[in-house]
N, C-alpha and C positions, 0 to 999 in steps of 0.2 A: 503492499500501500503506500509506504515511504515513497520508493522510486517510483511508482506511478504519478503521485502527486507532484514530485519534484518534476517529472519530465513533463507534466501537462504545463508546469509552468514555464520550464526553458521554451517549450515549443511555442508559448505565446509570446516570450520575450525574443526568440529568433524571428518570428513573424513580424514583430513591431520595427525590428530593425532591419528586415528586409532582407534576411539570410536565406539562401536557397535550402531547403529541406531535402532536394534531391542529389545535390553535386556530392560526391565522395568527398571527405576532407579527413585529415589525419584527428584520430578520437583515442584518449588514453580511458583506460578501465581500470578502476583501484580495488584491491582484493587485501583483506587482513587474514591472518591464519596465526595459531598460537604454537606452532612449534615448526622447523625446519622441513620436516619432512612433509607435512600437509602443506605448507608453501609453495614445495617444489613439486608435490602433485598436482596442484592447481596450476601451477605453471605449465607444466607437461600438457595438461589436458585442454590448456588455452592454445596452445602452441598446436595441438591436434586441431584445433577447429579453426586454426589459420590466423591466429593471433602472431604479432611477434611480440615477444617478453622483453620489456624494457627494463626492467628493476624485479629483481628478487634480493630482499636483504632483511637483515634484524631492523627492527623497529619498535625497540624496546620503550616502554612507558613506565612511571613509577610501580604503578599497582600491576604492570604486566611485563615482566623483564624477557620474557620467551617471546614475545609478541614478532611477526615477520611480515613482510608489505609485498604484494607483487602487483607489479602494474604492467599490463599489455596495451599493445596499441594495434590499430586497425584502420585502414582509409576505407570508410564506408560514408553513405550517405546519413544526414542526421535522421532523416525518418526513420532508418533501422534502429539507432541508437534510442530514438523516442517511443517505439514501438515496444509494446509489451511483450511479444517473443522472445527477443534478443534478453531483456531484461530477465524474464523469467528462467530461461536457461541458462544465464550466468549466475541468477540466486541458487539455480536447482546445484548446478556445479559446484559453487562454494559450500554448500549445504552439506554435500557428500564427503567434504574431506576438511570438517571442522574450521570453517572458513567462513567470511562473510564478504558479499560483494559491497562494496562501500560506496558504488558510483561511478561516473563516466565525467570527462570535461574535453573540452576543446576551446580553441581559440576563435575568436569572430574578429 
């Protein structure tokens, strides 16, 4: 639900700015995992889906010293990132490996 609401807000913002939703552009997808192994498996699965793995690194915080970050990139239309199908796949992929899909971003 959080991702759907954010995607709807972003869609409105992109439309207000006149950004094409159909033109492929670089987009970064962010994940958090709670072990190196889980982060590596998430990265491997993303790579198998065609994503470029841009970051696989420790991301400790005070109350979670074992946390890891995974960042994957793809050049796809914003419409695909804003759609529920891709978001659902990424949320599911992360959940299978004790990780979370933390959202996506792009420059406009």
